[in-house]
Every structure is written in structure tokens, then in C-alpha cells.
C-alpha positions as CSV (number, residue, x, y, z in Angstrom):
1,M,-3.6,8.9,1.1
2,Y,-4.0,5.7,3.0
3,I,-3.7,5.3,6.8
4,F,-2.6,2.1,8.5
5,V,-5.0,0.3,10.7
6,S,-3.4,-2.5,12.7
7,N,-5.1,-5.9,13.2
8,Y,-4.8,-5.2,16.9
9,S,-4.8,-1.4,17.4
10,I,-4.0,1.8,15.6
11,I,-1.0,3.9,16.7
12,D,-2.3,7.4,17.2
13,K,1.1,9.0,16.5
14,C,4.2,7.4,15.2
15,Q,7.8,8.2,14.2
16,S,8.7,8.0,10.5
17,K,11.9,7.9,8.7
18,D,12.9,9.2,5.3
19,R,9.8,9.7,3.2
20,S,7.1,8.0,5.1
21,V,3.8,9.4,6.5
22,L,3.3,10.5,10.1
23,P,-0.4,10.0,10.9
24,L,-2.3,11.4,13.9
25,F,-5.6,9.9,14.9
26,L,-8.4,12.5,15.4
27,G,-11.1,11.4,17.8
28,S,-12.7,14.8,17.6
29,I,-13.9,13.9,14.0
30,I,-15.9,11.0,15.3
31,Y,-17.2,13.1,18.1
32,N,-18.4,15.9,15.8
33,K,-19.9,13.5,13.3
34,R,-21.8,11.6,16.0
35,R,-23.2,14.8,17.3
36,E,-24.1,15.9,13.8
37,M,-26.0,12.7,13.3
38,N,-27.7,13.1,16.8
39,L,-26.4,9.8,18.1
40,T,-25.5,9.1,21.7
41,Q,-22.3,7.2,22.5
42,V,-24.5,4.2,23.4
43,E,-26.2,4.3,20.0
44,L,-23.0,4.6,18.2
45,A,-21.6,1.7,20.2
46,Q,-24.5,-0.6,19.8
47,D,-23.4,-4.0,18.3
48,V,-19.9,-2.5,17.6
49,C,-18.0,-1.9,20.9
50,T,-18.6,-0.6,24.4
51,Q,-19.7,2.9,25.2
52,N,-16.4,3.3,27.1
53,T,-14.5,2.6,23.9
54,I,-16.3,5.5,22.2
55,S,-15.5,7.7,25.1
56,K,-11.8,7.0,24.9
57,I,-11.9,7.6,21.1
58,E,-13.6,11.0,21.5
59,K,-11.9,12.3,24.7
60,H,-8.4,10.8,24.5
61,N,-7.8,10.1,20.8
62,V,-7.3,6.4,21.7
63,A,-7.7,4.5,18.5
64,P,-9.6,1.1,18.4
65,T,-9.0,-2.1,16.6
66,V,-9.4,-2.3,12.9
67,N,-12.7,-4.1,12.9
68,I,-14.2,-1.6,15.4
69,L,-12.9,1.4,13.5
70,I,-14.2,0.1,10.2
71,K,-17.7,-0.3,11.7
72,I,-17.7,3.1,13.3
73,C,-16.6,4.8,10.0
74,L,-19.3,3.0,8.1
75,R,-21.9,3.9,10.6
76,L,-20.9,7.6,10.5
77,D,-20.2,7.6,6.7
78,L,-16.6,8.5,7.3
79,T,-13.5,7.3,5.6
80,L,-10.2,6.3,7.2
81,N,-8.7,9.5,5.8
82,D,-11.3,11.6,7.6
83,V,-10.1,10.4,11.0
84,F,-6.4,11.0,10.5
85,S,-4.4,14.0,9.8
86,E,-1.2,13.7,7.6
87,F,1.9,15.7,7.7
88,S,5.4,15.1,6.3
89,S,8.8,15.3,7.9
90,K,10.5,15.9,4.6
91,A,12.3,19.2,4.2
92,N,13.8,19.1,0.7
93,N,11.2,20.7,-1.6
94,Q,12.7,19.4,-4.9
95,E,12.8,15.8,-3.4
96,N,9.3,16.3,-2.1
97,I,8.0,17.1,-5.7
98,L,9.8,14.1,-7.2
99,D,8.4,11.8,-4.3
100,K,4.8,13.1,-5.0
101,I,5.2,12.5,-8.8
102,E,6.6,9.0,-8.1
103,E,3.7,8.2,-5.7
104,K,1.2,9.2,-8.3
105,A,3.0,7.1,-10.9
106,L,3.0,4.0,-8.7
107,L,-0.7,4.5,-8.0
108,K,-1.5,4.9,-11.7
109,D,-2.6,8.4,-11.3
110,I,-0.7,9.4,-14.4
111,D,-2.8,12.2,-16.0
112,G,-0.5,15.1,-16.6
113,L,2.6,13.5,-15.0
114,D,4.6,13.6,-18.2
115,K,4.6,17.5,-18.2
116,E,5.2,17.6,-14.5
117,I,8.3,15.4,-14.7
118,D,9.6,17.1,-17.8
119,S,9.4,20.5,-16.0
120,L,11.9,19.2,-13.4
121,R,14.5,17.9,-15.8
122,S,16.7,21.0,-15.8
123,K,16.6,21.2,-11.9
124,L,17.7,17.7,-11.1
125,S,20.7,16.9,-9.0
126,N,23.0,14.0,-9.7
127,D,21.2,11.9,-7.0
128,D,17.8,12.6,-8.5
129,W,18.4,11.0,-11.9
130,K,17.7,7.4,-10.9
131,Q,14.3,8.5,-9.5
132,Y,13.6,10.6,-12.5
133,E,14.2,7.7,-14.9
134,L,12.4,5.3,-12.7
135,I,9.2,7.5,-12.9
136,N,9.6,7.7,-16.7
137,G,9.9,4.0,-16.9
138,V,6.8,3.4,-14.7
139,L,4.8,5.9,-16.9
140,D,5.8,4.0,-20.1
141,F,5.0,0.7,-18.5
142,W,1.4,1.8,-17.5
143,K,1.0,3.1,-21.1
144,N,2.0,-0.3,-22.5
145,N,5.2,1.2,-24.1
146,I,6.9,-1.9,-22.7
147,E,10.2,-2.0,-24.7
148,T,10.7,1.7,-24.0
149,S,10.1,1.2,-20.2
150,M,12.5,-1.7,-20.2
151,F,15.3,0.4,-21.7
152,T,14.6,3.1,-19.2
153,F,14.8,0.6,-16.3
154,D,18.1,-0.5,-17.6
155,K,19.2,3.1,-17.2
156,V,18.0,3.1,-13.7
157,L,20.2,0.1,-13.0
158,Q,23.2,1.9,-14.5
159,Y,22.6,4.8,-12.1
160,T,22.2,2.4,-9.1
161,K,25.0,0.0,-10.3
162,S,22.4,-2.7,-9.5
163,D,22.9,-2.1,-5.8
164,E,20.2,-4.3,-4.1
165,T,20.2,-2.0,-1.1
166,D,18.8,0.8,-3.3
167,V,15.0,0.8,-3.7
168,Y,15.3,2.0,-7.3
169,T,17.2,-1.2,-8.2
170,L,14.4,-3.2,-6.6
171,L,11.7,-1.2,-8.4
172,A,13.5,-1.7,-11.7
173,Y,13.7,-5.4,-11.0
174,L,10.0,-5.4,-10.1
175,F,8.9,-4.0,-13.4
176,K,11.2,-6.2,-15.4
177,G,9.5,-9.2,-13.5
178,L,6.1,-7.8,-14.2
179,R,6.8,-7.7,-17.9
180,Y,7.5,-11.4,-17.9
181,S,4.6,-12.2,-15.6
182,N,2.3,-10.3,-17.9
183,Q,3.7,-12.3,-20.9
184,G,3.2,-15.7,-19.1
185,F,6.9,-16.4,-18.6
186,A,6.7,-17.6,-15.0
187,D,10.4,-18.6,-14.6
188,Q,11.7,-15.3,-15.9
189,A,9.4,-13.3,-13.7
190,S,10.2,-15.4,-10.6
191,Y,13.9,-14.8,-11.2
192,Y,13.4,-11.0,-10.8
193,F,10.9,-11.4,-8.0
194,K,13.1,-13.7,-6.0
195,M,16.1,-11.3,-6.3
196,I,13.9,-8.7,-4.6
197,T,12.6,-11.0,-1.9
198,A,16.2,-12.1,-1.2
199,A,17.3,-8.5,-0.9
200,F,14.4,-7.9,1.6
201,E,15.6,-10.9,3.7
202,E,19.2,-9.8,3.7
203,E,18.6,-6.0,4.2
204,K,15.6,-5.4,6.5
205,D,15.8,-1.7,6.0
206,I,16.3,-0.3,2.4
207,D,17.7,3.1,3.5
208,N,16.2,5.2,0.6
209,A,12.8,3.4,0.4
210,S,9.6,4.9,1.5
211,D,6.8,2.7,3.0
212,L,4.7,3.2,-0.1
213,E,7.6,1.8,-2.4
214,I,8.1,-1.2,-0.2
215,L,4.4,-2.1,0.1
216,F,3.9,-1.4,-3.7
217,I,6.6,-4.1,-4.3
218,Y,4.9,-6.5,-1.9
219,K,1.5,-5.9,-3.4
220,M,2.6,-6.3,-7.1
221,I,4.6,-9.5,-6.4
222,A,1.8,-11.1,-4.4
223,Q,-0.6,-10.3,-7.1
224,S,1.7,-11.7,-9.7
225,F,2.3,-14.9,-7.7
226,D,-1.5,-15.4,-7.5
227,E,-1.8,-15.0,-11.2
228,M,1.0,-17.5,-11.8
229,K,-0.8,-19.9,-9.4
230,L,2.1,-19.8,-6.9
231,Y,-0.3,-19.5,-4.1
232,D,2.1,-20.4,-1.2
233,D,4.5,-17.7,-2.4
234,A,1.5,-15.2,-2.9
235,Y,0.3,-15.8,0.6
236,Q,3.8,-15.4,2.2
237,L,4.4,-12.1,0.3
238,S,1.0,-10.7,1.2
239,Q,1.6,-11.6,4.8
240,E,5.0,-10.0,4.9
241,G,3.5,-6.9,3.3
242,L,0.8,-6.7,6.0
243,D,3.4,-7.4,8.7
244,F,5.5,-4.5,7.3
245,A,2.5,-2.2,7.2
246,Q,1.6,-3.0,10.8
247,E,5.1,-2.5,12.0
248,R,5.4,0.9,10.2
249,N,1.8,2.0,11.0
250,V,0.8,2.8,7.5
251,S,-1.9,1.4,5.2
252,Y,-0.9,1.7,1.6
253,F,-2.5,-1.2,-0.3
254,L,-4.0,-2.9,2.8
255,D,-7.2,-3.8,0.8
256,E,-5.2,-5.3,-2.0
257,L,-2.8,-7.1,0.2
258,N,-5.6,-8.8,2.1
259,Y,-7.3,-9.6,-1.2
260,S,-4.1,-11.3,-2.4
261,A,-3.9,-13.3,0.8
262,A,-7.6,-14.4,0.5
263,L,-7.2,-15.4,-3.1
264,A,-4.1,-17.5,-2.3
265,L,-5.9,-19.2,0.6
266,Q,-9.0,-19.8,-1.6
267,N,-6.9,-21.6,-4.2
268,G,-4.2,-23.1,-2.1
269,V,-4.4,-24.9,1.2
270,N,-7.9,-24.4,2.7
271,H,-7.6,-22.3,5.8
272,K,-11.3,-21.2,6.1
273,Q,-10.9,-18.9,9.1
274,A,-7.9,-17.1,7.8
275,Y,-9.5,-16.8,4.4
276,E,-12.6,-15.2,5.9
277,D,-10.6,-12.8,7.9
278,H,-8.6,-11.6,4.9
279,Y,-11.7,-11.6,2.7
280,N,-13.7,-9.5,5.1
281,L,-10.8,-7.0,5.7
282,A,-10.2,-6.7,2.0
283,Y,-13.9,-5.9,1.4
284,Y,-14.3,-3.4,4.1
285,L,-11.0,-1.6,3.4
286,A,-11.8,-1.5,-0.3
287,K,-15.2,-0.1,0.6
288,L,-13.7,2.6,2.9
289,N,-11.2,3.4,0.2
290,D,-13.9,3.5,-2.6
291,N,-11.9,1.0,-4.5
292,K,-14.7,-0.1,-6.7
293,S,-12.6,-2.3,-9.1
294,L,-11.3,-4.3,-6.1
295,M,-14.7,-4.6,-4.5
296,H,-16.0,-6.1,-7.8
297,D,-13.2,-8.7,-7.7
298,I,-13.9,-9.4,-4.1
299,K,-17.6,-10.0,-4.6
300,N,-16.7,-12.5,-7.5
301,M,-14.7,-14.7,-5.1
302,Q,-16.4,-17.9,-4.2
303,N,-16.7,-19.1,-0.6
304,I,-14.5,-22.0,0.4
305,G,-15.8,-24.8,2.5
């Protein structure tokens, strides 16, 4: 689970639609951990924030800015997940199971997912099949069964009738674009990616999309544009993803989106301050999320002058 941390403040409780997460900030966790470590509020606040900020966190669950929260969590050896509770508004159990399997698939947490998805096959409603096939296509893609996955994504597009207001159409386009990007065919990859971004521009809310799905799309396209050396496009997509996350108060892939933005700025137009901001956020969020692979990539980046 990832929890969103705004560049300005963290919303302690938010509304959510469809399949998104509803987070609740828990100042009591910080209070208990501080007491456990025998720290006063003044000691915890030193070089981080004011004592009054700590008091508001602990007594009133008032969440601070991202930079302050990161420093507090690092000082107390807490993760972002430790200071939020998670609960879901979704009632349909069958859909919930499919959503959880899809989330694992998109996050590449695929061990045992084949058996899980197969066990649901006989229980699917007509509306479930596009998601079911999407998951199968994603699993094959991560296993490098590329041709099989492309055939499966074509089946997804048959179910959705290539309706670009349906998130499963956009996810199928995404993986088709990734196939071409991975093979070095920039024009073909851009064709699919730009169909997705055009759909986002025309349809601000994709009705059946979860926040994770939307941010996964932003993350993957931004990464691909960086790899294709389309740095302006990479920066724009990473920024749009970060803006979407801030608007929806979620934090899926914030470390990777900030990394993509930093990489685009490092290799494109030199914006030193913006680069440093994205670089630092990427590093600290990757550290809090224990994303060792990303931390390695970030450390290998060179400073820009």
C-alpha cells in the first residue's frame, strides 16, 4: 500500500470513488513511537519543524508537509504506511478479489497469481471478463510471453470495443506501446501512448478506473519516454501523474514519478532547482518504501550544474 503525501499538505481523510483508497492519518502512531524512543516534542522537532507542528500532529491528527513528514518518519524509523490506516469503500466481494489480483499484477507481485485468477474463471460475470483477460495479459507480459500477451490484449479490446473511456482499453494500449518501446520502435510506441494521453485530455475522469491504474499508466509512459529520450514528454507525463496523485490524495508510484521527472530534467532543459526537488523526493520516498532498486538508480544519477 502507498499513501499520498502532497507537496503542500497531507489530507487526513478524503473521499474516494470507485476502487480508490480512503486513507486516514494517525498522529497517535507518531506520539506512541516518540514516547517509546524517550524523545520530547522539542527533540523530535529539532531541525525538522516547530514543536507546535508536532503537537498538532499528535493531538489533532493534522498532517504536515511532505518534507516534514518524511524527516519525522525517518527519525522515528516509521514508514508512511505506519502512519496511515487503510480501508476500502468497495462492497462487491468478487470485484474486490479481481481488483486485488490486478493490483498485484500491475505491481509485478505475480507469484501464485496464475492459480488465483484461474480459480475465479467459473465465477465471472460478463462484465468481469475484460478485467480477467487484462490480468492474464499483464502476467504473460511480465513473464516475457510477449506474443501471447498481445493476443490477450486484443481480446481485451474486443470486450471493450476499443472504447477509450474504458480503463481496460487504455491499459491494453499501454502494454502494446510498451512492447514497441522495449523493442526500440519509438514511433509505434508513441502511437499507442499518445492515444492514451489524448483520452486523458478529453475524458478527465475514466469512470471505471482506479487511482492505481491511472498512476500506473502515467508512470509507465513517463519511464518509456525517458528511455526513448523524449525528455519533454517524460517530464510532462510525470508532472501530470504527480498532479493527479495530489488531487486524489494517493501515493502510488510517487517515488518513481519523481525519479522520471528528475531524469527528464537532468537530460533535457537544465532546471537545477526543480531537478533537485524531484531527485530528493524520489530518494526519500524510495527509502521510505524500501524500493532498493530505485534507490540504486537514483544514486547513480549525476548532479547537474
